[in-house]
Structure formats: structure tokens, C-alpha cells
C-alpha positions as CSV (number, residue, x, y, z in Angstrom):
1,M,18.5,4.3,-6.7
2,S,16.7,1.6,-4.7
3,K,13.9,-0.5,-6.2
4,P,10.4,-0.6,-4.7
5,D,9.9,-3.4,-2.3
6,A,7.8,-5.9,-4.3
7,T,6.6,-7.6,-1.1
8,A,5.3,-4.4,0.4
9,E,1.6,-4.7,1.5
10,T,-0.8,-2.8,-0.6
11,T,-4.5,-1.8,-0.3
12,Q,-7.1,-0.4,-2.7
13,F,-7.4,3.4,-3.4
14,G,-10.0,4.0,-6.0
15,Y,-9.0,1.8,-9.0
16,Q,-5.4,1.3,-8.0
17,D,-3.3,-0.4,-5.4
18,V,-1.2,1.7,-3.2
19,P,1.1,0.9,-0.2
20,V,-0.8,0.6,3.0
21,D,1.2,3.3,4.7
22,E,0.4,5.7,1.9
23,K,-3.4,5.4,1.7
24,A,-4.2,7.8,4.4
25,D,-2.2,10.5,2.7
26,H,-3.9,9.8,-0.6
27,V,-7.3,10.0,1.1
28,R,-6.4,13.2,2.9
29,G,-5.3,14.9,-0.3
30,V,-8.5,14.0,-2.1
31,F,-10.8,15.3,0.6
32,D,-8.7,18.4,1.2
33,S,-9.3,19.3,-2.5
34,V,-13.0,18.4,-2.7
35,A,-14.3,19.4,0.8
36,T,-16.2,22.5,-0.5
37,R,-17.7,20.5,-3.4
38,Y,-18.2,17.1,-1.6
39,D,-22.0,17.1,-1.7
40,L,-22.0,18.0,-5.4
41,M,-19.6,15.2,-6.1
42,N,-21.9,12.7,-4.4
43,D,-24.8,14.1,-6.3
44,L,-23.0,13.4,-9.5
45,M,-21.7,10.0,-8.5
46,S,-25.1,8.8,-7.3
47,A,-27.5,10.8,-9.5
48,G,-28.7,12.5,-6.3
49,L,-29.8,9.2,-4.7
50,H,-27.3,9.4,-1.9
51,R,-29.6,12.0,-0.2
52,L,-32.5,9.5,-0.2
53,W,-30.2,6.7,1.1
54,K,-28.9,8.9,3.9
55,R,-32.5,9.6,4.9
56,H,-33.2,5.9,4.8
57,T,-30.2,5.2,7.0
58,V,-31.4,7.7,9.6
59,D,-34.9,6.1,9.5
60,Q,-33.3,2.6,10.0
61,A,-31.2,3.8,12.8
62,A,-34.4,4.5,14.8
63,A,-32.6,6.8,17.2
64,K,-34.7,8.4,19.9
65,A,-34.6,11.4,22.2
66,G,-31.8,11.1,24.6
67,D,-29.6,8.8,22.5
68,T,-25.9,9.3,21.9
69,V,-24.9,9.0,18.3
70,L,-21.5,8.8,16.5
71,D,-21.5,9.9,12.9
72,L,-18.2,8.6,11.5
73,A,-16.7,10.0,8.3
74,G,-19.5,12.6,8.9
75,G,-17.9,15.2,6.6
76,T,-20.4,17.9,5.8
77,G,-22.7,16.9,8.6
78,D,-25.8,15.6,6.7
79,L,-26.5,12.8,9.1
80,A,-25.3,14.7,12.2
81,I,-27.8,17.5,11.6
82,K,-30.7,15.0,11.3
83,F,-29.7,13.0,14.3
84,A,-29.2,16.2,16.4
85,R,-32.8,17.1,15.8
86,I,-33.9,13.6,16.7
87,V,-32.0,13.1,20.0
88,G,-32.8,16.6,21.2
89,S,-31.3,18.4,24.1
90,K,-31.0,15.3,26.3
91,G,-29.1,13.4,23.7
92,H,-25.8,14.0,22.0
93,V,-24.2,13.6,18.5
94,V,-20.5,13.4,17.7
95,L,-19.7,14.5,14.2
96,A,-16.4,12.8,13.5
97,D,-14.0,12.7,10.5
98,I,-10.3,12.2,10.0
99,N,-10.2,15.2,7.7
100,A,-10.1,18.7,9.1
101,A,-11.3,20.4,5.9
102,M,-14.4,18.2,5.8
103,L,-15.1,19.0,9.5
104,E,-14.9,22.7,8.8
105,Q,-17.6,22.3,6.2
106,G,-19.6,20.3,8.7
107,R,-19.2,23.0,11.3
108,R,-20.5,25.7,8.9
109,R,-23.5,23.6,8.0
110,L,-24.4,23.0,11.6
111,V,-24.3,26.7,12.3
112,D,-26.4,27.4,9.1
113,A,-28.9,24.8,10.3
114,G,-29.2,26.3,13.8
115,I,-27.8,23.2,15.5
116,A,-26.0,24.0,18.7
117,G,-25.6,22.5,22.2
118,N,-25.9,18.8,21.5
119,V,-23.2,18.2,18.9
120,T,-19.5,17.8,19.3
121,I,-17.1,17.9,16.4
122,A,-14.1,15.5,16.7
123,Q,-11.2,14.8,14.3
124,V,-10.6,11.1,14.8
125,D,-9.2,8.0,13.2
126,A,-11.9,5.3,12.7
127,E,-9.3,2.6,13.3
128,N,-8.6,3.9,16.8
129,L,-11.6,5.7,18.2
130,P,-10.7,7.8,21.3
131,F,-13.9,7.1,23.2
132,E,-14.7,5.0,26.2
133,D,-16.2,1.5,25.8
134,A,-19.9,1.3,25.4
135,T,-20.4,5.0,24.7
136,F,-22.8,5.2,21.8
137,D,-26.4,4.0,21.1
138,R,-26.0,4.4,17.4
139,I,-23.0,4.6,15.1
140,T,-23.2,5.5,11.4
141,I,-20.6,5.7,8.6
142,A,-21.9,6.7,5.2
143,F,-19.6,6.4,2.2
144,G,-16.6,6.3,4.5
145,L,-15.6,2.8,5.2
146,R,-14.1,2.4,1.7
147,N,-11.6,5.1,2.6
148,V,-10.4,3.3,5.7
149,T,-7.1,1.5,5.4
150,D,-7.7,-1.3,8.0
151,K,-11.4,-1.9,7.8
152,D,-11.3,-4.7,10.4
153,A,-9.6,-2.5,12.9
154,A,-12.3,0.2,12.3
155,L,-15.1,-2.3,12.8
156,R,-13.5,-3.6,16.0
157,S,-13.1,0.0,17.2
158,M,-16.8,0.8,16.4
159,H,-17.9,-2.4,18.2
160,R,-15.9,-1.5,21.3
161,V,-17.5,2.0,21.7
162,L,-21.1,0.7,20.9
163,K,-23.4,0.1,23.8
164,P,-24.9,-3.4,24.3
165,G,-28.0,-3.5,22.1
166,G,-26.7,-0.5,20.1
167,K,-26.7,-0.4,16.3
168,V,-24.0,0.2,13.7
169,L,-25.2,1.3,10.2
170,I,-22.8,1.2,7.3
171,L,-23.8,2.9,4.0
172,E,-21.7,2.3,0.9
173,F,-21.8,2.2,-2.8
174,S,-22.2,-1.4,-3.8
175,P,-19.3,-3.1,-5.6
176,G,-22.0,-4.7,-7.9
177,C,-22.4,-1.5,-10.1
178,D,-22.4,-1.9,-13.9
179,S,-23.1,0.3,-16.9
180,Q,-26.8,-0.5,-16.8
181,T,-27.2,0.1,-13.1
182,R,-25.8,3.6,-12.5
183,V,-25.4,3.1,-8.8
184,R,-26.4,0.7,-6.1
185,F,-26.3,1.3,-2.4
186,L,-25.5,-1.2,0.4
187,L,-26.8,-0.6,3.9
188,V,-25.4,-3.0,6.4
189,Q,-26.8,-3.0,10.0
190,C,-25.5,-4.9,13.0
191,V,-26.8,-4.9,16.6
192,A,-24.4,-5.4,19.4
193,D,-25.4,-8.6,21.2
194,P,-24.2,-8.4,24.8
195,R,-24.6,-12.2,25.3
196,Q,-22.3,-13.1,22.4
197,G,-19.8,-10.2,22.5
198,H,-20.1,-9.3,18.9
199,C,-22.5,-7.7,16.3
200,Q,-25.4,-9.6,14.8
201,R,-26.4,-8.7,11.3
């Protein structure tokens, strides 16, 4: 029986380190099992505050009618529904997630909310987005970046598909949580600067 390769590259998954090439399978397994209860899980983890922070993220995005928005790791469609109402019939929203079970929940919620005609659902890998350069005015990823194996690759991919002057908004649980502060949120924004070829925070 062969021994594990001690030099194999690892990455974080929850509170443990796992081989890099296994993280995607771990993430898929978790979200396949919690897809129907995902919002309840976030309510419990954040004491319900995630809903307020998602609303704050939409406000900070300052999308307008006619914009094109990518909601990455969009799961159950919370942000996509809000953006679809903002961008209207002349705009477009892509609800994207790597997990098919989560996207199915998002599809159902879009139907329940009466959203149709300006939303596309796409199963994609954030590290290698299948969109043309400079496609989106706004890109959001809420509580999803932590599940990406190669975060730098995902950020480069987001920047590539962002229009000059567009904005990326990343919402995450802060690593600074402790027993006295039940949850903290971190909202990072960057605007694509066409003069310098990268995002400015």
C-alpha cells in the first residue's frame, strides 16, 4: 500500500487541509447535500445578517437599468433576483454557480419571483469563466470565494470579463470572528481601471 505524498499541495476546506485536486469534490458534495437548505444554513451561521449584507452589496454595486451583471456562486439566486429587477428588460443578469443542485434551487426561486427574460443560468467554474473579455458592468460573489480552490485564478478571470470602469464586489465572512463577535462580514470592492489594467480597491 503506497503512502500519501507528503509533498502534495494542499488547500483549506473548512477547518482542515485537503489536497488541491480534491477540494472541488468536497465542495460539490457539501452543496449537493445542503442545496435545499442553503438559505437556512446561512441564517444560522450569520444570525440572519447575511440577508442585510446581501442587500448592502446590491446597494454598493449601484447597478443601473441596462447593465450586464454576473452573479458568481449565485446559488439560490438572492442577488440575481434583485439585480434582474434593477437592470430591467434592457439589461441582463447571469446567475452562475459550479453546482447544478444550487442552480436548480435558483431556477425555482426565479420562477417563484416572476423573473423571466433577462436572466441566464450558467454552470461555470469561477477559475475559468467562459465569457468574452469585458462583458460585465458588475460582478458579485457572495460567500463563494472561500470555496474556490485557486482564488488568484478566479480573480484574474473576473477581471478579464469585467468592463473597463466596471466593479467587482466580494462578500465574505471575515476571518476575524471570535466567540464574542458572532459573525463579521467583509465586503471588498474593486473598480477596473482601464488605464492601469487592473482593479483598484
